[in-house]
Every structure is written in structure tokens, then in C-alpha cells.
mmJSON file of the N, C-alpha and C atoms, coordinates in Angstrom:
{"data_MODEL":{"atom_site":{
"group_PDB":["ATOM","ATOM","ATOM","ATOM","ATOM","ATOM","ATOM","ATOM","ATOM","ATOM","ATOM","ATOM","ATOM","ATOM","ATOM","ATOM","ATOM","ATOM","ATOM","ATOM","ATOM","ATOM","ATOM","ATOM","ATOM","ATOM","ATOM","ATOM","ATOM","ATOM","ATOM","ATOM","ATOM","ATOM","ATOM","ATOM","ATOM","ATOM","ATOM","ATOM","ATOM","ATOM","ATOM","ATOM","ATOM","ATOM","ATOM","ATOM","ATOM","ATOM","ATOM","ATOM","ATOM","ATOM","ATOM","ATOM","ATOM","ATOM","ATOM","ATOM","ATOM","ATOM","ATOM","ATOM","ATOM","ATOM","ATOM","ATOM","ATOM","ATOM","ATOM","ATOM","ATOM","ATOM","ATOM","ATOM","ATOM","ATOM","ATOM","ATOM","ATOM","ATOM","ATOM","ATOM","ATOM","ATOM","ATOM","ATOM","ATOM","ATOM","ATOM","ATOM","ATOM","ATOM","ATOM","ATOM","ATOM","ATOM","ATOM","ATOM","ATOM","ATOM","ATOM","ATOM","ATOM","ATOM","ATOM","ATOM","ATOM","ATOM","ATOM","ATOM","ATOM","ATOM","ATOM","ATOM","ATOM","ATOM","ATOM","ATOM","ATOM","ATOM","ATOM","ATOM","ATOM","ATOM","ATOM","ATOM","ATOM","ATOM","ATOM","ATOM","ATOM","ATOM","ATOM","ATOM","ATOM","ATOM","ATOM","ATOM","ATOM","ATOM","ATOM","ATOM","ATOM","ATOM","ATOM","ATOM","ATOM","ATOM","ATOM","ATOM","ATOM","ATOM","ATOM","ATOM","ATOM","ATOM","ATOM","ATOM","ATOM","ATOM","ATOM","ATOM","ATOM","ATOM","ATOM","ATOM","ATOM","ATOM","ATOM","ATOM","ATOM","ATOM","ATOM","ATOM","ATOM"],
"id":[1,2,3,4,5,6,7,8,9,10,11,12,13,14,15,16,17,18,19,20,21,22,23,24,25,26,27,28,29,30,31,32,33,34,35,36,37,38,39,40,41,42,43,44,45,46,47,48,49,50,51,52,53,54,55,56,57,58,59,60,61,62,63,64,65,66,67,68,69,70,71,72,73,74,75,76,77,78,79,80,81,82,83,84,85,86,87,88,89,90,91,92,93,94,95,96,97,98,99,100,101,102,103,104,105,106,107,108,109,110,111,112,113,114,115,116,117,118,119,120,121,122,123,124,125,126,127,128,129,130,131,132,133,134,135,136,137,138,139,140,141,142,143,144,145,146,147,148,149,150,151,152,153,154,155,156,157,158,159,160,161,162,163,164,165,166,167,168,169,170,171,172,173,174,175,176,177],
"type_symbol":["N","C","C","N","C","C","N","C","C","N","C","C","N","C","C","N","C","C","N","C","C","N","C","C","N","C","C","N","C","C","N","C","C","N","C","C","N","C","C","N","C","C","N","C","C","N","C","C","N","C","C","N","C","C","N","C","C","N","C","C","N","C","C","N","C","C","N","C","C","N","C","C","N","C","C","N","C","C","N","C","C","N","C","C","N","C","C","N","C","C","N","C","C","N","C","C","N","C","C","N","C","C","N","C","C","N","C","C","N","C","C","N","C","C","N","C","C","N","C","C","N","C","C","N","C","C","N","C","C","N","C","C","N","C","C","N","C","C","N","C","C","N","C","C","N","C","C","N","C","C","N","C","C","N","C","C","N","C","C","N","C","C","N","C","C","N","C","C","N","C","C","N","C","C","N","C","C"],
"label_atom_id":["N","CA","C","N","CA","C","N","CA","C","N","CA","C","N","CA","C","N","CA","C","N","CA","C","N","CA","C","N","CA","C","N","CA","C","N","CA","C","N","CA","C","N","CA","C","N","CA","C","N","CA","C","N","CA","C","N","CA","C","N","CA","C","N","CA","C","N","CA","C","N","CA","C","N","CA","C","N","CA","C","N","CA","C","N","CA","C","N","CA","C","N","CA","C","N","CA","C","N","CA","C","N","CA","C","N","CA","C","N","CA","C","N","CA","C","N","CA","C","N","CA","C","N","CA","C","N","CA","C","N","CA","C","N","CA","C","N","CA","C","N","CA","C","N","CA","C","N","CA","C","N","CA","C","N","CA","C","N","CA","C","N","CA","C","N","CA","C","N","CA","C","N","CA","C","N","CA","C","N","CA","C","N","CA","C","N","CA","C","N","CA","C","N","CA","C","N","CA","C","N","CA","C","N","CA","C"],
"label_alt_id":[null,null,null,null,null,null,null,null,null,null,null,null,null,null,null,null,null,null,null,null,null,null,null,null,null,null,null,null,null,null,null,null,null,null,null,null,null,null,null,null,null,null,null,null,null,null,null,null,null,null,null,null,null,null,null,null,null,null,null,null,null,null,null,null,null,null,null,null,null,null,null,null,null,null,null,null,null,null,null,null,null,null,null,null,null,null,null,null,null,null,null,null,null,null,null,null,null,null,null,null,null,null,null,null,null,null,null,null,null,null,null,null,null,null,null,null,null,null,null,null,null,null,null,null,null,null,null,null,null,null,null,null,null,null,null,null,null,null,null,null,null,null,null,null,null,null,null,null,null,null,null,null,null,null,null,null,null,null,null,null,null,null,null,null,null,null,null,null,null,null,null,null,null,null,null,null,null],
"label_comp_id":["MET","MET","MET","THR","THR","THR","LYS","LYS","LYS","LYS","LYS","LYS","GLU","GLU","GLU","LEU","LEU","LEU","ALA","ALA","ALA","GLU","GLU","GLU","ARG","ARG","ARG","ILE","ILE","ILE","ASN","ASN","ASN","VAL","VAL","VAL","ASP","ASP","ASP","PRO","PRO","PRO","LYS","LYS","LYS","THR","THR","THR","LEU","LEU","LEU","LYS","LYS","LYS","ASN","ASN","ASN","TRP","TRP","TRP","GLU","GLU","GLU","THR","THR","THR","SER","SER","SER","LYS","LYS","LYS","PRO","PRO","PRO","GLU","GLU","GLU","LEU","LEU","LEU","ILE","ILE","ILE","ARG","ARG","ARG","LEU","LEU","LEU","ILE","ILE","ILE","ARG","ARG","ARG","LEU","LEU","LEU","GLY","GLY","GLY","LEU","LEU","LEU","ALA","ALA","ALA","THR","THR","THR","GLU","GLU","GLU","GLU","GLU","GLU","HIS","HIS","HIS","ILE","ILE","ILE","ASN","ASN","ASN","ALA","ALA","ALA","THR","THR","THR","LYS","LYS","LYS","GLU","GLU","GLU","TYR","TYR","TYR","VAL","VAL","VAL","ASP","ASP","ASP","SER","SER","SER","VAL","VAL","VAL","GLU","GLU","GLU","SER","SER","SER","GLU","GLU","GLU","ILE","ILE","ILE","ASN","ASN","ASN","ARG","ARG","ARG","ASP","ASP","ASP","ARG","ARG","ARG"],
"label_asym_id":["A","A","A","A","A","A","A","A","A","A","A","A","A","A","A","A","A","A","A","A","A","A","A","A","A","A","A","A","A","A","A","A","A","A","A","A","A","A","A","A","A","A","A","A","A","A","A","A","A","A","A","A","A","A","A","A","A","A","A","A","A","A","A","A","A","A","A","A","A","A","A","A","A","A","A","A","A","A","A","A","A","A","A","A","A","A","A","A","A","A","A","A","A","A","A","A","A","A","A","A","A","A","A","A","A","A","A","A","A","A","A","A","A","A","A","A","A","A","A","A","A","A","A","A","A","A","A","A","A","A","A","A","A","A","A","A","A","A","A","A","A","A","A","A","A","A","A","A","A","A","A","A","A","A","A","A","A","A","A","A","A","A","A","A","A","A","A","A","A","A","A","A","A","A","A","A","A"],
"label_entity_id":["1","1","1","1","1","1","1","1","1","1","1","1","1","1","1","1","1","1","1","1","1","1","1","1","1","1","1","1","1","1","1","1","1","1","1","1","1","1","1","1","1","1","1","1","1","1","1","1","1","1","1","1","1","1","1","1","1","1","1","1","1","1","1","1","1","1","1","1","1","1","1","1","1","1","1","1","1","1","1","1","1","1","1","1","1","1","1","1","1","1","1","1","1","1","1","1","1","1","1","1","1","1","1","1","1","1","1","1","1","1","1","1","1","1","1","1","1","1","1","1","1","1","1","1","1","1","1","1","1","1","1","1","1","1","1","1","1","1","1","1","1","1","1","1","1","1","1","1","1","1","1","1","1","1","1","1","1","1","1","1","1","1","1","1","1","1","1","1","1","1","1","1","1","1","1","1","1"],
"label_seq_id":[1,1,1,2,2,2,3,3,3,4,4,4,5,5,5,6,6,6,7,7,7,8,8,8,9,9,9,10,10,10,11,11,11,12,12,12,13,13,13,14,14,14,15,15,15,16,16,16,17,17,17,18,18,18,19,19,19,20,20,20,21,21,21,22,22,22,23,23,23,24,24,24,25,25,25,26,26,26,27,27,27,28,28,28,29,29,29,30,30,30,31,31,31,32,32,32,33,33,33,34,34,34,35,35,35,36,36,36,37,37,37,38,38,38,39,39,39,40,40,40,41,41,41,42,42,42,43,43,43,44,44,44,45,45,45,46,46,46,47,47,47,48,48,48,49,49,49,50,50,50,51,51,51,52,52,52,53,53,53,54,54,54,55,55,55,56,56,56,57,57,57,58,58,58,59,59,59],
"pdbx_PDB_ins_code":[null,null,null,null,null,null,null,null,null,null,null,null,null,null,null,null,null,null,null,null,null,null,null,null,null,null,null,null,null,null,null,null,null,null,null,null,null,null,null,null,null,null,null,null,null,null,null,null,null,null,null,null,null,null,null,null,null,null,null,null,null,null,null,null,null,null,null,null,null,null,null,null,null,null,null,null,null,null,null,null,null,null,null,null,null,null,null,null,null,null,null,null,null,null,null,null,null,null,null,null,null,null,null,null,null,null,null,null,null,null,null,null,null,null,null,null,null,null,null,null,null,null,null,null,null,null,null,null,null,null,null,null,null,null,null,null,null,null,null,null,null,null,null,null,null,null,null,null,null,null,null,null,null,null,null,null,null,null,null,null,null,null,null,null,null,null,null,null,null,null,null,null,null,null,null,null,null],
"Cartn_x":[-8.108,-7.762,-9.04,-9.29,-10.482,-10.289,-11.386,-11.301,-10.475,-10.607,-9.817,-8.33,-7.992,-6.595,-6.046,-6.87,-6.45,-6.184,-7.079,-6.89,-5.595,-5.332,-4.087,-2.88,-2.989,-1.859,-1.472,-2.475,-2.172,-2.178,-2.283,-2.149,-3.199,-4.455,-5.563,-6.623,-7.454,-8.562,-9.575,-10.179,-11.19,-12.336,-12.677,-13.736,-13.299,-12.034,-11.502,-11.581,-11.202,-11.262,-12.692,-13.636,-15.047,-15.485,-15.069,-15.403,-14.786,-13.54,-12.873,-13.588,-14.116,-14.811,-15.993,-16.613,-17.749,-17.312,-16.398,-16.03,-14.874,-14.038,-12.86,-12.657,-13.627,-13.513,-12.293,-11.891,-10.72,-9.452,-9.364,-8.22,-8.139,-9.262,-9.292,-8.892,-9.379,-9.018,-7.512,-6.924,-5.481,-4.671,-5.136,-4.447,-4.464,-5.63,-5.732,-4.87,-4.857,-4.04,-2.555,-2.153,-0.759,-0.356,-1.221,-0.915,-0.854,-1.748,-1.719,-0.435,-0.029,1.219,2.399,2.398,3.467,3.538,2.381,2.342,2.937,2.61,3.162,4.678,5.137,6.58,7.284,6.728,7.339,7.354,6.265,6.206,7.231,7.367,8.35,9.759,10.029,11.353,11.653,10.687,10.885,11.185,10.48,10.709,12.12,12.513,13.855,14.913,14.711,15.663,15.778,14.645,14.689,15.381,15.152,15.822,17.326,17.706,19.13,19.772,19.061,19.584,19.804,18.856,18.989,20.184,20.342,21.466,22.783,22.871,24.105,24.391,23.354,23.521,24.084,23.68,24.115,25.523,26.109,27.453,28.511],
"Cartn_y":[-4.591,-5.109,-5.173,-6.33,-6.479,-5.75,-5.567,-4.91,-5.74,-7.05,-7.922,-7.781,-7.767,-7.603,-6.244,-5.212,-3.881,-3.857,-4.452,-4.499,-5.219,-6.334,-7.07,-6.233,-5.545,-4.75,-3.632,-3.005,-1.901,-2.354,-3.681,-4.298,-3.817,-3.808,-3.51,-4.594,-4.7,-5.646,-5.186,-6.11,-5.708,-4.889,-5.164,-4.379,-2.929,-2.738,-1.379,-0.656,-1.341,-0.75,-0.354,-1.222,-0.917,0.334,0.429,1.624,2.877,2.765,3.914,4.343,3.381,3.727,4.648,4.465,5.296,6.587,6.448,7.61,8.427,7.8,8.49,8.164,8.501,8.139,8.763,9.953,10.599,9.799,9.222,8.382,7.177,6.53,5.369,5.779,6.93,7.417,7.642,8.244,8.501,7.21,6.243,4.951,4.292,4.261,3.655,4.406,5.719,6.522,6.226,6.127,5.807,4.442,3.466,2.121,2.085,2.819,2.877,3.547,4.6,5.284,4.345,3.58,2.611,1.593,1.129,0.171,0.779,2.046,2.716,2.879,3.237,3.386,2.055,0.99,-0.334,-0.764,-0.5,-0.858,-0.055,1.217,2.054,1.564,1.206,0.687,-0.6,-1.488,-2.727,-2.421,-1.452,-1.074,-0.513,0.384,0.972,-0.113,-1.029,-2.131,-2.969,-3.236,-4.046,-3.295,-1.995,-1.192,-1.164,-0.98,-0.984,-2.325,-3.406,-4.733,-4.869,-4.372,-4.416,-3.592,-2.422,-1.556,-2.238,-2.784,-3.445,-4.706,-5.389,-6.604,-6.287,-5.149,-4.757,-4.161,-3.929,-3.315,-4.31],
"Cartn_z":[-1.919,-0.621,0.212,0.803,1.63,2.956,3.655,4.963,5.938,5.854,6.725,6.408,5.118,4.706,5.143,5.013,5.435,6.936,7.707,9.16,9.51,8.838,9.083,8.684,7.567,7.055,8.01,8.642,9.556,11.014,11.195,12.514,13.52,13.085,13.99,13.84,14.835,14.8,13.746,13.004,12.016,12.623,13.881,14.542,14.717,15.048,15.184,13.851,12.8,11.466,11.122,11.425,11.15,11.911,13.17,13.961,13.346,12.902,12.287,11.015,10.254,9.008,9.281,10.441,10.81,11.49,12.455,13.265,12.697,11.873,11.336,9.851,9.021,7.602,6.921,7.359,6.758,7.051,8.232,8.587,7.654,7.42,6.526,5.114,4.665,3.334,3.234,4.265,4.252,4.309,5.08,5.145,3.77,3.135,1.8,0.783,0.867,-0.036,0.183,1.435,1.741,1.224,1.385,0.893,-0.632,-1.278,-2.745,-3.221,-2.524,-2.867,-2.703,-1.629,-1.394,-2.535,-2.992,-4.097,-5.37,-5.64,-6.821,-6.704,-5.524,-5.312,-5.536,-4.987,-5.16,-6.624,-7.335,-8.759,-9.555,-9.227,-9.91,-9.625,-8.387,-8.024,-8.795,-8.886,-9.643,-11.114,-11.674,-13.07,-13.25,-12.36,-12.44,-12.309,-11.372,-11.202,-12.473,-13.127,-14.348,-15.486,-15.575,-16.6,-16.335,-15.079,-14.734,-15.073,-14.827,-15.166,-16.665,-17.449,-18.911,-19.371,-18.794,-19.166,-18.828,-17.635,-17.202,-18.012,-18.429,-19.218,-20.599,-21.141,-22.481,-22.51,-21.387,-21.349,-21.642],
"occupancy":[1.0,1.0,1.0,1.0,1.0,1.0,1.0,1.0,1.0,1.0,1.0,1.0,1.0,1.0,1.0,1.0,1.0,1.0,1.0,1.0,1.0,1.0,1.0,1.0,1.0,1.0,1.0,1.0,1.0,1.0,1.0,1.0,1.0,1.0,1.0,1.0,1.0,1.0,1.0,1.0,1.0,1.0,1.0,1.0,1.0,1.0,1.0,1.0,1.0,1.0,1.0,1.0,1.0,1.0,1.0,1.0,1.0,1.0,1.0,1.0,1.0,1.0,1.0,1.0,1.0,1.0,1.0,1.0,1.0,1.0,1.0,1.0,1.0,1.0,1.0,1.0,1.0,1.0,1.0,1.0,1.0,1.0,1.0,1.0,1.0,1.0,1.0,1.0,1.0,1.0,1.0,1.0,1.0,1.0,1.0,1.0,1.0,1.0,1.0,1.0,1.0,1.0,1.0,1.0,1.0,1.0,1.0,1.0,1.0,1.0,1.0,1.0,1.0,1.0,1.0,1.0,1.0,1.0,1.0,1.0,1.0,1.0,1.0,1.0,1.0,1.0,1.0,1.0,1.0,1.0,1.0,1.0,1.0,1.0,1.0,1.0,1.0,1.0,1.0,1.0,1.0,1.0,1.0,1.0,1.0,1.0,1.0,1.0,1.0,1.0,1.0,1.0,1.0,1.0,1.0,1.0,1.0,1.0,1.0,1.0,1.0,1.0,1.0,1.0,1.0,1.0,1.0,1.0,1.0,1.0,1.0,1.0,1.0,1.0,1.0,1.0,1.0],
"B_iso_or_equiv":[0.0,0.0,0.0,0.0,0.0,0.0,0.0,0.0,0.0,0.0,0.0,0.0,0.0,0.0,0.0,0.0,0.0,0.0,0.0,0.0,0.0,0.0,0.0,0.0,0.0,0.0,0.0,0.0,0.0,0.0,0.0,0.0,0.0,0.0,0.0,0.0,0.0,0.0,0.0,0.0,0.0,0.0,0.0,0.0,0.0,0.0,0.0,0.0,0.0,0.0,0.0,0.0,0.0,0.0,0.0,0.0,0.0,0.0,0.0,0.0,0.0,0.0,0.0,0.0,0.0,0.0,0.0,0.0,0.0,0.0,0.0,0.0,0.0,0.0,0.0,0.0,0.0,0.0,0.0,0.0,0.0,0.0,0.0,0.0,0.0,0.0,0.0,0.0,0.0,0.0,0.0,0.0,0.0,0.0,0.0,0.0,0.0,0.0,0.0,0.0,0.0,0.0,0.0,0.0,0.0,0.0,0.0,0.0,0.0,0.0,0.0,0.0,0.0,0.0,0.0,0.0,0.0,0.0,0.0,0.0,0.0,0.0,0.0,0.0,0.0,0.0,0.0,0.0,0.0,0.0,0.0,0.0,0.0,0.0,0.0,0.0,0.0,0.0,0.0,0.0,0.0,0.0,0.0,0.0,0.0,0.0,0.0,0.0,0.0,0.0,0.0,0.0,0.0,0.0,0.0,0.0,0.0,0.0,0.0,0.0,0.0,0.0,0.0,0.0,0.0,0.0,0.0,0.0,0.0,0.0,0.0,0.0,0.0,0.0,0.0,0.0,0.0],
"pdbx_formal_charge":[null,null,null,null,null,null,null,null,null,null,null,null,null,null,null,null,null,null,null,null,null,null,null,null,null,null,null,null,null,null,null,null,null,null,null,null,null,null,null,null,null,null,null,null,null,null,null,null,null,null,null,null,null,null,null,null,null,null,null,null,null,null,null,null,null,null,null,null,null,null,null,null,null,null,null,null,null,null,null,null,null,null,null,null,null,null,null,null,null,null,null,null,null,null,null,null,null,null,null,null,null,null,null,null,null,null,null,null,null,null,null,null,null,null,null,null,null,null,null,null,null,null,null,null,null,null,null,null,null,null,null,null,null,null,null,null,null,null,null,null,null,null,null,null,null,null,null,null,null,null,null,null,null,null,null,null,null,null,null,null,null,null,null,null,null,null,null,null,null,null,null,null,null,null,null,null,null],
"auth_seq_id":[1,1,1,2,2,2,3,3,3,4,4,4,5,5,5,6,6,6,7,7,7,8,8,8,9,9,9,10,10,10,11,11,11,12,12,12,13,13,13,14,14,14,15,15,15,16,16,16,17,17,17,18,18,18,19,19,19,20,20,20,21,21,21,22,22,22,23,23,23,24,24,24,25,25,25,26,26,26,27,27,27,28,28,28,29,29,29,30,30,30,31,31,31,32,32,32,33,33,33,34,34,34,35,35,35,36,36,36,37,37,37,38,38,38,39,39,39,40,40,40,41,41,41,42,42,42,43,43,43,44,44,44,45,45,45,46,46,46,47,47,47,48,48,48,49,49,49,50,50,50,51,51,51,52,52,52,53,53,53,54,54,54,55,55,55,56,56,56,57,57,57,58,58,58,59,59,59],
"auth_comp_id":["MET","MET","MET","THR","THR","THR","LYS","LYS","LYS","LYS","LYS","LYS","GLU","GLU","GLU","LEU","LEU","LEU","ALA","ALA","ALA","GLU","GLU","GLU","ARG","ARG","ARG","ILE","ILE","ILE","ASN","ASN","ASN","VAL","VAL","VAL","ASP","ASP","ASP","PRO","PRO","PRO","LYS","LYS","LYS","THR","THR","THR","LEU","LEU","LEU","LYS","LYS","LYS","ASN","ASN","ASN","TRP","TRP","TRP","GLU","GLU","GLU","THR","THR","THR","SER","SER","SER","LYS","LYS","LYS","PRO","PRO","PRO","GLU","GLU","GLU","LEU","LEU","LEU","ILE","ILE","ILE","ARG","ARG","ARG","LEU","LEU","LEU","ILE","ILE","ILE","ARG","ARG","ARG","LEU","LEU","LEU","GLY","GLY","GLY","LEU","LEU","LEU","ALA","ALA","ALA","THR","THR","THR","GLU","GLU","GLU","GLU","GLU","GLU","HIS","HIS","HIS","ILE","ILE","ILE","ASN","ASN","ASN","ALA","ALA","ALA","THR","THR","THR","LYS","LYS","LYS","GLU","GLU","GLU","TYR","TYR","TYR","VAL","VAL","VAL","ASP","ASP","ASP","SER","SER","SER","VAL","VAL","VAL","GLU","GLU","GLU","SER","SER","SER","GLU","GLU","GLU","ILE","ILE","ILE","ASN","ASN","ASN","ARG","ARG","ARG","ASP","ASP","ASP","ARG","ARG","ARG"],
"auth_asym_id":["A","A","A","A","A","A","A","A","A","A","A","A","A","A","A","A","A","A","A","A","A","A","A","A","A","A","A","A","A","A","A","A","A","A","A","A","A","A","A","A","A","A","A","A","A","A","A","A","A","A","A","A","A","A","A","A","A","A","A","A","A","A","A","A","A","A","A","A","A","A","A","A","A","A","A","A","A","A","A","A","A","A","A","A","A","A","A","A","A","A","A","A","A","A","A","A","A","A","A","A","A","A","A","A","A","A","A","A","A","A","A","A","A","A","A","A","A","A","A","A","A","A","A","A","A","A","A","A","A","A","A","A","A","A","A","A","A","A","A","A","A","A","A","A","A","A","A","A","A","A","A","A","A","A","A","A","A","A","A","A","A","A","A","A","A","A","A","A","A","A","A","A","A","A","A","A","A"],
"auth_atom_id":["N","CA","C","N","CA","C","N","CA","C","N","CA","C","N","CA","C","N","CA","C","N","CA","C","N","CA","C","N","CA","C","N","CA","C","N","CA","C","N","CA","C","N","CA","C","N","CA","C","N","CA","C","N","CA","C","N","CA","C","N","CA","C","N","CA","C","N","CA","C","N","CA","C","N","CA","C","N","CA","C","N","CA","C","N","CA","C","N","CA","C","N","CA","C","N","CA","C","N","CA","C","N","CA","C","N","CA","C","N","CA","C","N","CA","C","N","CA","C","N","CA","C","N","CA","C","N","CA","C","N","CA","C","N","CA","C","N","CA","C","N","CA","C","N","CA","C","N","CA","C","N","CA","C","N","CA","C","N","CA","C","N","CA","C","N","CA","C","N","CA","C","N","CA","C","N","CA","C","N","CA","C","N","CA","C","N","CA","C","N","CA","C","N","CA","C","N","CA","C","N","CA","C","N","CA","C"],
"pdbx_PDB_model_num":[1,1,1,1,1,1,1,1,1,1,1,1,1,1,1,1,1,1,1,1,1,1,1,1,1,1,1,1,1,1,1,1,1,1,1,1,1,1,1,1,1,1,1,1,1,1,1,1,1,1,1,1,1,1,1,1,1,1,1,1,1,1,1,1,1,1,1,1,1,1,1,1,1,1,1,1,1,1,1,1,1,1,1,1,1,1,1,1,1,1,1,1,1,1,1,1,1,1,1,1,1,1,1,1,1,1,1,1,1,1,1,1,1,1,1,1,1,1,1,1,1,1,1,1,1,1,1,1,1,1,1,1,1,1,1,1,1,1,1,1,1,1,1,1,1,1,1,1,1,1,1,1,1,1,1,1,1,1,1,1,1,1,1,1,1,1,1,1,1,1,1,1,1,1,1,1,1]
}}}
């Protein structure tokens, strides 16, 4: 994810994000970690949904 995309995703100006990278690096790390976790959760949900569909189809 680019810095511009990250700024859009968390609804802040790219300049604000740049300032945070310098003044609040831990905040940026936590935001990125949270977004990565969200992506994993969504991927897992999609997998579970597909498995459930297969199970239901075979019944």
C-alpha cells in the first residue's frame, strides 16, 4: 500500500501522514499492523465462506 493509499484509507491528508511518520512512528506501525490484520481476517472469512458453500453444495 502506498503512502497516498494509506492516507486515503485512514482518511488523513498525506502531509499529516508524513508528519506522523516522523513524529509518531509507533502510530504508523500500529495502523499498518491493524490494516494487515484486517486483510487476514477478510481473507480467512472468504475462505470459510467458500468452504461452507462447498459443504452445502455437496449435501
